[in-house]
N, CA, C and O atoms as a Tripos MOL2 file, in Angstrom:
@<TRIPOS>MOLECULE
protein
  216   215    54     0     0
PROTEIN
NO_CHARGES

@<TRIPOS>ATOM
      1 N         -23.0030   -8.9050  -19.9490 N.3       1 MET1
      2 CA        -21.9020   -9.8110  -19.7180 C.3       1 MET1
      3 C         -20.9980   -9.9140  -20.9410 C.2       1 MET1
      4 O         -19.7800  -10.0120  -20.7920 O.2       1 MET1
      5 N         -21.5590   -9.8960  -22.1320 N.am      2 LYS2
      6 CA        -20.7300  -10.0350  -23.3250 C.3       2 LYS2
      7 C         -19.7530   -8.8830  -23.4680 C.2       2 LYS2
      8 O         -18.6330   -9.0790  -23.9400 O.2       2 LYS2
      9 N         -20.1590   -7.6770  -23.0650 N.am      3 SER3
     10 CA        -19.2940   -6.5130  -23.2280 C.3       3 SER3
     11 C         -18.2640   -6.3950  -22.1100 C.2       3 SER3
     12 O         -17.3380   -5.5910  -22.2170 O.2       3 SER3
     13 N         -18.4010   -7.1610  -21.0610 N.am      4 GLN4
     14 CA        -17.4610   -7.1000  -19.9450 C.3       4 GLN4
     15 C         -16.4660   -8.2520  -20.0810 C.2       4 GLN4
     16 O         -16.7870   -9.3980  -19.7680 O.2       4 GLN4
     17 N         -15.2650   -7.9410  -20.5480 N.am      5 SER5
     18 CA        -14.2890   -9.0020  -20.8110 C.3       5 SER5
     19 C         -13.7150   -9.6030  -19.5320 C.2       5 SER5
     20 O         -13.3760  -10.7870  -19.5140 O.2       5 SER5
     21 N         -13.5990   -8.8190  -18.4640 N.am      6 ASP6
     22 CA        -13.0560   -9.3090  -17.1950 C.3       6 ASP6
     23 C         -14.2080   -9.4690  -16.2060 C.2       6 ASP6
     24 O         -14.6720   -8.4810  -15.6370 O.2       6 ASP6
     25 N         -14.6630  -10.6670  -15.9990 N.am      7 ARG7
     26 CA        -15.8530  -10.9180  -15.1760 C.3       7 ARG7
     27 C         -15.5200  -11.3330  -13.7460 C.2       7 ARG7
     28 O         -16.4030  -11.8190  -13.0400 O.2       7 ARG7
     29 N         -14.3060  -11.1630  -13.3050 N.am      8 ARG8
     30 CA        -13.9200  -11.6080  -11.9650 C.3       8 ARG8
     31 C         -14.6710  -10.8840  -10.8590 C.2       8 ARG8
     32 O         -14.8720  -11.4540   -9.7870 O.2       8 ARG8
     33 N         -15.0880   -9.6480  -11.0860 N.am      9 ASP9
     34 CA        -15.7780   -8.8800  -10.0530 C.3       9 ASP9
     35 C         -17.2900   -8.9050  -10.2180 C.2       9 ASP9
     36 O         -17.9910   -8.1800   -9.5120 O.2       9 ASP9
     37 N         -17.8040   -9.7060  -11.1160 N.am     10 PHE10
     38 CA        -19.2340   -9.7600  -11.3830 C.3      10 PHE10
     39 C         -19.9210  -10.6200  -10.3250 C.2      10 PHE10
     40 O         -19.4740  -11.7310  -10.0410 O.2      10 PHE10
     41 N         -21.0130  -10.1060   -9.7400 N.am     11 GLN11
     42 CA        -21.7380  -10.8300   -8.6960 C.3      11 GLN11
     43 C         -23.2360  -10.7430   -8.9490 C.2      11 GLN11
     44 O         -23.7510   -9.6940   -9.3350 O.2      11 GLN11
     45 N         -23.9210  -11.8420   -8.7310 N.am     12 VAL12
     46 CA        -25.3820  -11.8790   -8.7630 C.3      12 VAL12
     47 C         -25.8290  -12.6870   -7.5610 C.2      12 VAL12
     48 O         -25.3550  -13.8030   -7.3470 O.2      12 VAL12
     49 N         -26.7410  -12.1270   -6.7750 N.am     13 GLY13
     50 CA        -27.3150  -12.8450   -5.6410 C.3      13 GLY13
     51 C         -28.7860  -13.0940   -5.8980 C.2      13 GLY13
     52 O         -29.5150  -12.1860   -6.2990 O.2      13 GLY13
     53 N         -29.2200  -14.3100   -5.6700 N.am     14 TYR14
     54 CA        -30.6240  -14.6840   -5.8620 C.3      14 TYR14
     55 C         -31.2920  -14.8260   -4.4960 C.2      14 TYR14
     56 O         -30.7380  -15.4300   -3.5780 O.2      14 TYR14
     57 N         -32.4730  -14.2670   -4.3840 N.am     15 PHE15
     58 CA        -33.2160  -14.3070   -3.1260 C.3      15 PHE15
     59 C         -34.6720  -14.6110   -3.4580 C.2      15 PHE15
     60 O         -35.2990  -13.8640   -4.2090 O.2      15 PHE15
     61 N         -35.2150  -15.6840   -2.9150 N.am     16 ALA16
     62 CA        -36.6010  -16.0750   -3.1840 C.3      16 ALA16
     63 C         -37.3560  -16.2280   -1.8690 C.2      16 ALA16
     64 O         -36.8170  -16.7330   -0.8840 O.2      16 ALA16
     65 N         -38.6100  -15.7850   -1.8680 N.am     17 VAL17
     66 CA        -39.4780  -15.9080   -0.6930 C.3      17 VAL17
     67 C         -40.7960  -16.5140   -1.1450 C.2      17 VAL17
     68 O         -41.3850  -16.0640   -2.1280 O.2      17 VAL17
     69 N         -41.2670  -17.5410   -0.4250 N.am     18 ASN18
     70 CA        -42.5690  -18.1030   -0.7820 C.3      18 ASN18
     71 C         -43.6680  -17.4970    0.0910 C.2      18 ASN18
     72 O         -43.3830  -16.6610    0.9490 O.2      18 ASN18
     73 N         -44.8870  -17.8990   -0.1140 N.am     19 LYS19
     74 CA        -46.0280  -17.3250    0.6080 C.3      19 LYS19
     75 C         -45.9900  -17.6200    2.1000 C.2      19 LYS19
     76 O         -46.6270  -16.9120    2.8800 O.2      19 LYS19
     77 N         -45.2650  -18.6370    2.5110 N.am     20 LYS20
     78 CA        -45.1250  -18.9720    3.9360 C.3      20 LYS20
     79 C         -44.0220  -18.1430    4.6060 C.2      20 LYS20
     80 O         -43.8470  -18.2080    5.8230 O.2      20 LYS20
     81 N         -43.2880  -17.3750    3.8190 N.am     21 GLY21
     82 CA        -42.1890  -16.5790    4.3530 C.3      21 GLY21
     83 C         -40.8560  -17.3130    4.3870 C.2      21 GLY21
     84 O         -39.8780  -16.8010    4.9320 O.2      21 GLY21
     85 N         -40.8130  -18.5010    3.8130 N.am     22 GLU22
     86 CA        -39.5700  -19.2590    3.7520 C.3      22 GLU22
     87 C         -38.6870  -18.6700    2.6560 C.2      22 GLU22
     88 O         -39.1760  -18.2640    1.6020 O.2      22 GLU22
     89 N         -37.3920  -18.6300    2.9150 N.am     23 VAL23
     90 CA        -36.4750  -18.0140    1.9590 C.3      23 VAL23
     91 C         -35.4790  -19.0290    1.4110 C.2      23 VAL23
     92 O         -35.1610  -20.0310    2.0510 O.2      23 VAL23
     93 N         -35.0030  -18.7380    0.2150 N.am     24 GLY24
     94 CA        -33.9330  -19.4960   -0.4060 C.3      24 GLY24
     95 C         -33.0050  -18.5180   -1.0920 C.2      24 GLY24
     96 O         -33.4610  -17.5820   -1.7490 O.2      24 GLY24
     97 N         -31.7040  -18.7270   -0.9460 N.am     25 THR25
     98 CA        -30.7270  -17.7960   -1.5180 C.3      25 THR25
     99 C         -29.5450  -18.5520   -2.1100 C.2      25 THR25
    100 O         -29.2510  -19.6840   -1.7260 O.2      25 THR25
    101 N         -28.8860  -17.9080   -3.0400 N.am     26 TYR26
    102 CA        -27.6900  -18.4620   -3.6690 C.3      26 TYR26
    103 C         -27.0060  -17.3220   -4.4150 C.2      26 TYR26
    104 O         -27.6570  -16.3380   -4.7650 O.2      26 TYR26
    105 N         -25.7280  -17.4380   -4.6600 N.am     27 SER27
    106 CA        -25.0180  -16.3960   -5.4050 C.3      27 SER27
    107 C         -23.9810  -17.0270   -6.3280 C.2      27 SER27
    108 O         -23.6540  -18.2090   -6.2170 O.2      27 SER27
    109 N         -23.4800  -16.2090   -7.2350 N.am     28 ILE28
    110 CA        -22.4430  -16.6880   -8.1430 C.3      28 ILE28
    111 C         -21.1200  -16.8340   -7.3990 C.2      28 ILE28
    112 O         -20.4150  -17.8290   -7.5630 O.2      28 ILE28
    113 N         -20.7890  -15.8420   -6.5850 N.am     29 ARG29
    114 CA        -19.5130  -15.8390   -5.8670 C.3      29 ARG29
    115 C         -19.7250  -15.6480   -4.3740 C.2      29 ARG29
    116 O         -20.7650  -15.1550   -3.9370 O.2      29 ARG29
    117 N         -18.7300  -16.0430   -3.6040 N.am     30 LYS30
    118 CA        -18.7390  -15.8160   -2.1650 C.3      30 LYS30
    119 C         -18.7640  -14.3120   -1.8970 C.2      30 LYS30
    120 O         -18.1670  -13.5400   -2.6480 O.2      30 LYS30
    121 N         -19.4430  -13.8940   -0.8440 N.am     31 GLY31
    122 CA        -19.4700  -12.4860   -0.4850 C.3      31 GLY31
    123 C         -20.8650  -11.8960   -0.4410 C.2      31 GLY31
    124 O         -21.0460  -10.7980    0.0850 O.2      31 GLY31
    125 N         -21.8580  -12.5920   -0.9790 N.am     32 PHE32
    126 CA        -23.2460  -12.1390   -0.9090 C.3      32 PHE32
    127 C         -23.8130  -12.5960    0.4300 C.2      32 PHE32
    128 O         -23.6740  -13.7640    0.7950 O.2      32 PHE32
    129 N         -24.4450  -11.6940    1.1580 N.am     33 SER33
    130 CA        -25.0850  -12.0530    2.4240 C.3      33 SER33
    131 C         -26.3570  -11.2400    2.5850 C.2      33 SER33
    132 O         -26.5840  -10.2630    1.8710 O.2      33 SER33
    133 N         -27.1760  -11.6540    3.5290 N.am     34 TYR34
    134 CA        -28.3900  -10.9110    3.8390 C.3      34 TYR34
    135 C         -28.6800  -11.0520    5.3230 C.2      34 TYR34
    136 O         -28.1260  -11.9220    5.9950 O.2      34 TYR34
    137 N         -29.5480  -10.1930    5.8280 N.am     35 THR35
    138 CA        -29.9540  -10.2360    7.2280 C.3      35 THR35
    139 C         -31.4430  -10.4980    7.2920 C.2      35 THR35
    140 O         -32.2230   -9.8910    6.5580 O.2      35 THR35
    141 N         -31.8360  -11.4050    8.1700 N.am     36 ILE36
    142 CA        -33.2450  -11.7410    8.3340 C.3      36 ILE36
    143 C         -33.6500  -11.4660    9.7840 C.2      36 ILE36
    144 O         -32.9180  -11.7870   10.7200 O.2      36 ILE36
    145 N         -34.8180  -10.8720    9.9470 N.am     37 TYR37
    146 CA        -35.3650  -10.6210   11.2770 C.3      37 TYR37
    147 C         -36.3980  -11.7000   11.5560 C.2      37 TYR37
    148 O         -37.3970  -11.8110   10.8440 O.2      37 TYR37
    149 N         -36.1580  -12.4920   12.5900 N.am     38 GLN38
    150 CA        -37.0410  -13.6060   12.9010 C.3      38 GLN38
    151 C         -36.9890  -13.8900   14.3980 C.2      38 GLN38
    152 O         -35.9160  -13.9050   15.0010 O.2      38 GLN38
    153 N         -38.1520  -14.1140   14.9850 N.am     39 ASN39
    154 CA        -38.2540  -14.4130   16.4210 C.3      39 ASN39
    155 C         -37.5790  -13.3550   17.2940 C.2      39 ASN39
    156 O         -36.9320  -13.6820   18.2890 O.2      39 ASN39
    157 N         -37.7340  -12.0900   16.9150 N.am     40 GLY40
    158 CA        -37.2310  -10.9860   17.7190 C.3      40 GLY40
    159 C         -35.7530  -10.6970   17.6010 C.2      40 GLY40
    160 O         -35.2180   -9.9200   18.3920 O.2      40 GLY40
    161 N         -35.0700  -11.2990   16.6340 N.am     41 GLU41
    162 CA        -33.6430  -11.0140   16.4830 C.3      41 GLU41
    163 C         -33.2270  -10.9880   15.0170 C.2      41 GLU41
    164 O         -33.8400  -11.6290   14.1640 O.2      41 GLU41
    165 N         -32.1600  -10.2240   14.7480 N.am     42 ASN42
    166 CA        -31.5760  -10.1580   13.4120 C.3      42 ASN42
    167 C         -30.5110  -11.2390   13.2830 C.2      42 ASN42
    168 O         -29.7500  -11.4850   14.2190 O.2      42 ASN42
    169 N         -30.4600  -11.8800   12.1260 N.am     43 LYS43
    170 CA        -29.4690  -12.9190   11.8790 C.3      43 LYS43
    171 C         -28.8630  -12.7020   10.4980 C.2      43 LYS43
    172 O         -29.5850  -12.6050    9.5050 O.2      43 LYS43
    173 N         -27.5330  -12.6280   10.4360 N.am     44 ARG44
    174 CA        -26.8320  -12.5020    9.1560 C.3      44 ARG44
    175 C         -26.6210  -13.8970    8.5820 C.2      44 ARG44
    176 O         -26.1930  -14.8130    9.2830 O.2      44 ARG44
    177 N         -26.9270  -14.0440    7.3020 N.am     45 VAL45
    178 CA        -26.8330  -15.3410    6.6330 C.3      45 VAL45
    179 C         -25.8960  -15.2230    5.4330 C.2      45 VAL45
    180 O         -26.0190  -14.2990    4.6280 O.2      45 VAL45
    181 N         -24.9700  -16.1550    5.3220 N.am     46 ASP46
    182 CA        -24.0800  -16.2600    4.1650 C.3      46 ASP46
    183 C         -24.5180  -17.4800    3.3590 C.2      46 ASP46
    184 O         -24.1980  -18.6100    3.7270 O.2      46 ASP46
    185 N         -25.2500  -17.2630    2.2570 N.am     47 PRO47
    186 CA        -25.7580  -18.4020    1.4860 C.3      47 PRO47
    187 C         -24.6610  -19.1140    0.6970 C.2      47 PRO47
    188 O         -23.5140  -18.6690    0.6590 O.2      47 PRO47
    189 N         -25.0330  -20.2170    0.0770 N.am     48 GLY48
    190 CA        -24.1040  -20.9450   -0.7740 C.3      48 GLY48
    191 C         -23.7370  -20.1410   -2.0080 C.2      48 GLY48
    192 O         -24.4070  -19.1650   -2.3470 O.2      48 GLY48
    193 N         -22.6600  -20.5580   -2.6820 N.am     49 PHE49
    194 CA        -22.2220  -19.8630   -3.8870 C.3      49 PHE49
    195 C         -21.6750  -20.8620   -4.8860 C.2      49 PHE49
    196 O         -21.3070  -21.9800   -4.5250 O.2      49 PHE49
    197 N         -21.6240  -20.4560   -6.1400 N.am     50 TYR50
    198 CA        -21.2800  -21.3410   -7.2470 C.3      50 TYR50
    199 C         -19.7800  -21.4170   -7.5330 C.2      50 TYR50
    200 O         -19.2420  -22.5090   -7.7110 O.2      50 TYR50
    201 N         -19.1000  -20.2690   -7.5780 N.am     51 LEU51
    202 CA        -17.6870  -20.2300   -7.9660 C.3      51 LEU51
    203 C         -16.7810  -19.9880   -6.7720 C.2      51 LEU51
    204 O         -17.0830  -19.1490   -5.9230 O.2      51 LEU51
    205 N         -15.6840  -20.7060   -6.7010 N.am     52 GLU52
    206 CA        -14.6570  -20.4730   -5.6860 C.3      52 GLU52
    207 C         -13.6890  -19.4070   -6.1870 C.2      52 GLU52
    208 O         -13.4460  -19.3050   -7.3890 O.2      52 GLU52
    209 N         -13.1440  -18.6280   -5.2890 N.am     53 GLY53
    210 CA        -12.1150  -17.6530   -5.6400 C.3      53 GLY53
    211 C         -12.6280  -16.5060   -6.4750 C.2      53 GLY53
    212 O         -13.8260  -16.3920   -6.7310 O.2      53 GLY53
    213 N         -11.7070  -15.6520   -6.9000 N.am     54 LYS54
    214 CA        -12.0580  -14.4880   -7.7230 C.3      54 LYS54
    215 C         -11.4180  -14.5770   -9.0640 C.2      54 LYS54
    216 O         -11.5990  -13.6860   -9.8950 O.2      54 LYS54
@<TRIPOS>BOND
     1     1     2 1
     2     2     3 1
     3     3     4 2
     4     3     5 am
     5     5     6 1
     6     6     7 1
     7     7     8 2
     8     7     9 am
     9     9    10 1
    10    10    11 1
    11    11    12 2
    12    11    13 am
    13    13    14 1
    14    14    15 1
    15    15    16 2
    16    15    17 am
    17    17    18 1
    18    18    19 1
    19    19    20 2
    20    19    21 am
    21    21    22 1
    22    22    23 1
    23    23    24 2
    24    23    25 am
    25    25    26 1
    26    26    27 1
    27    27    28 2
    28    27    29 am
    29    29    30 1
    30    30    31 1
    31    31    32 2
    32    31    33 am
    33    33    34 1
    34    34    35 1
    35    35    36 2
    36    35    37 am
    37    37    38 1
    38    38    39 1
    39    39    40 2
    40    39    41 am
    41    41    42 1
    42    42    43 1
    43    43    44 2
    44    43    45 am
    45    45    46 1
    46    46    47 1
    47    47    48 2
    48    47    49 am
    49    49    50 1
    50    50    51 1
    51    51    52 2
    52    51    53 am
    53    53    54 1
    54    54    55 1
    55    55    56 2
    56    55    57 am
    57    57    58 1
    58    58    59 1
    59    59    60 2
    60    59    61 am
    61    61    62 1
    62    62    63 1
    63    63    64 2
    64    63    65 am
    65    65    66 1
    66    66    67 1
    67    67    68 2
    68    67    69 am
    69    69    70 1
    70    70    71 1
    71    71    72 2
    72    71    73 am
    73    73    74 1
    74    74    75 1
    75    75    76 2
    76    75    77 am
    77    77    78 1
    78    78    79 1
    79    79    80 2
    80    79    81 am
    81    81    82 1
    82    82    83 1
    83    83    84 2
    84    83    85 am
    85    85    86 1
    86    86    87 1
    87    87    88 2
    88    87    89 am
    89    89    90 1
    90    90    91 1
    91    91    92 2
    92    91    93 am
    93    93    94 1
    94    94    95 1
    95    95    96 2
    96    95    97 am
    97    97    98 1
    98    98    99 1
    99    99   100 2
   100    99   101 am
   101   101   102 1
   102   102   103 1
   103   103   104 2
   104   103   105 am
   105   105   106 1
   106   106   107 1
   107   107   108 2
   108   107   109 am
   109   109   110 1
   110   110   111 1
   111   111   112 2
   112   111   113 am
   113   113   114 1
   114   114   115 1
   115   115   116 2
   116   115   117 am
   117   117   118 1
   118   118   119 1
   119   119   120 2
   120   119   121 am
   121   121   122 1
   122   122   123 1
   123   123   124 2
   124   123   125 am
   125   125   126 1
   126   126   127 1
   127   127   128 2
   128   127   129 am
   129   129   130 1
   130   130   131 1
   131   131   132 2
   132   131   133 am
   133   133   134 1
   134   134   135 1
   135   135   136 2
   136   135   137 am
   137   137   138 1
   138   138   139 1
   139   139   140 2
   140   139   141 am
   141   141   142 1
   142   142   143 1
   143   143   144 2
   144   143   145 am
   145   145   146 1
   146   146   147 1
   147   147   148 2
   148   147   149 am
   149   149   150 1
   150   150   151 1
   151   151   152 2
   152   151   153 am
   153   153   154 1
   154   154   155 1
   155   155   156 2
   156   155   157 am
   157   157   158 1
   158   158   159 1
   159   159   160 2
   160   159   161 am
   161   161   162 1
   162   162   163 1
   163   163   164 2
   164   163   165 am
   165   165   166 1
   166   166   167 1
   167   167   168 2
   168   167   169 am
   169   169   170 1
   170   170   171 1
   171   171   172 2
   172   171   173 am
   173   173   174 1
   174   174   175 1
   175   175   176 2
   176   175   177 am
   177   177   178 1
   178   178   179 1
   179   179   180 2
   180   179   181 am
   181   181   182 1
   182   182   183 1
   183   183   184 2
   184   183   185 am
   185   185   186 1
   186   186   187 1
   187   187   188 2
   188   187   189 am
   189   189   190 1
   190   190   191 1
   191   191   192 2
   192   191   193 am
   193   193   194 1
   194   194   195 1
   195   195   196 2
   196   195   197 am
   197   197   198 1
   198   198   199 1
   199   199   200 2
   200   199   201 am
   201   201   202 1
   202   202   203 1
   203   203   204 2
   204   203   205 am
   205   205   206 1
   206   206   207 1
   207   207   208 2
   208   207   209 am
   209   209   210 1
   210   210   211 1
   211   211   212 2
   212   211   213 am
   213   213   214 1
   214   214   215 1
   215   215   216 2
@<TRIPOS>SUBSTRUCTURE
     1 MET1         2 RESIDUE 1 A MET
     2 LYS2         6 RESIDUE 1 A LYS
     3 SER3        10 RESIDUE 1 A SER
     4 GLN4        14 RESIDUE 1 A GLN
     5 SER5        18 RESIDUE 1 A SER
     6 ASP6        22 RESIDUE 1 A ASP
     7 ARG7        26 RESIDUE 1 A ARG
     8 ARG8        30 RESIDUE 1 A ARG
     9 ASP9        34 RESIDUE 1 A ASP
    10 PHE10       38 RESIDUE 1 A PHE
    11 GLN11       42 RESIDUE 1 A GLN
    12 VAL12       46 RESIDUE 1 A VAL
    13 GLY13       50 RESIDUE 1 A GLY
    14 TYR14       54 RESIDUE 1 A TYR
    15 PHE15       58 RESIDUE 1 A PHE
    16 ALA16       62 RESIDUE 1 A ALA
    17 VAL17       66 RESIDUE 1 A VAL
    18 ASN18       70 RESIDUE 1 A ASN
    19 LYS19       74 RESIDUE 1 A LYS
    20 LYS20       78 RESIDUE 1 A LYS
    21 GLY21       82 RESIDUE 1 A GLY
    22 GLU22       86 RESIDUE 1 A GLU
    23 VAL23       90 RESIDUE 1 A VAL
    24 GLY24       94 RESIDUE 1 A GLY
    25 THR25       98 RESIDUE 1 A THR
    26 TYR26      102 RESIDUE 1 A TYR
    27 SER27      106 RESIDUE 1 A SER
    28 ILE28      110 RESIDUE 1 A ILE
    29 ARG29      114 RESIDUE 1 A ARG
    30 LYS30      118 RESIDUE 1 A LYS
    31 GLY31      122 RESIDUE 1 A GLY
    32 PHE32      126 RESIDUE 1 A PHE
    33 SER33      130 RESIDUE 1 A SER
    34 TYR34      134 RESIDUE 1 A TYR
    35 THR35      138 RESIDUE 1 A THR
    36 ILE36      142 RESIDUE 1 A ILE
    37 TYR37      146 RESIDUE 1 A TYR
    38 GLN38      150 RESIDUE 1 A GLN
    39 ASN39      154 RESIDUE 1 A ASN
    40 GLY40      158 RESIDUE 1 A GLY
    41 GLU41      162 RESIDUE 1 A GLU
    42 ASN42      166 RESIDUE 1 A ASN
    43 LYS43      170 RESIDUE 1 A LYS
    44 ARG44      174 RESIDUE 1 A ARG
    45 VAL45      178 RESIDUE 1 A VAL
    46 ASP46      182 RESIDUE 1 A ASP
    47 PRO47      186 RESIDUE 1 A PRO
    48 GLY48      190 RESIDUE 1 A GLY
    49 PHE49      194 RESIDUE 1 A PHE
    50 TYR50      198 RESIDUE 1 A TYR
    51 LEU51      202 RESIDUE 1 A LEU
    52 GLU52      206 RESIDUE 1 A GLU
    53 GLY53      210 RESIDUE 1 A GLY
    54 LYS54      214 RESIDUE 1 A LYS
């Protein structure tokens, strides 16, 4: 990060799973998503994010 002077395009997505299979997600910017297969169907999830805009 220190060597990258323009950080507008920098993205990090966090994904955590516990032993029960429960998930938690968050990202720095909007645009991170994931798909989960549960109860016989795929579902796209857009988690929360920290920064607005680019």
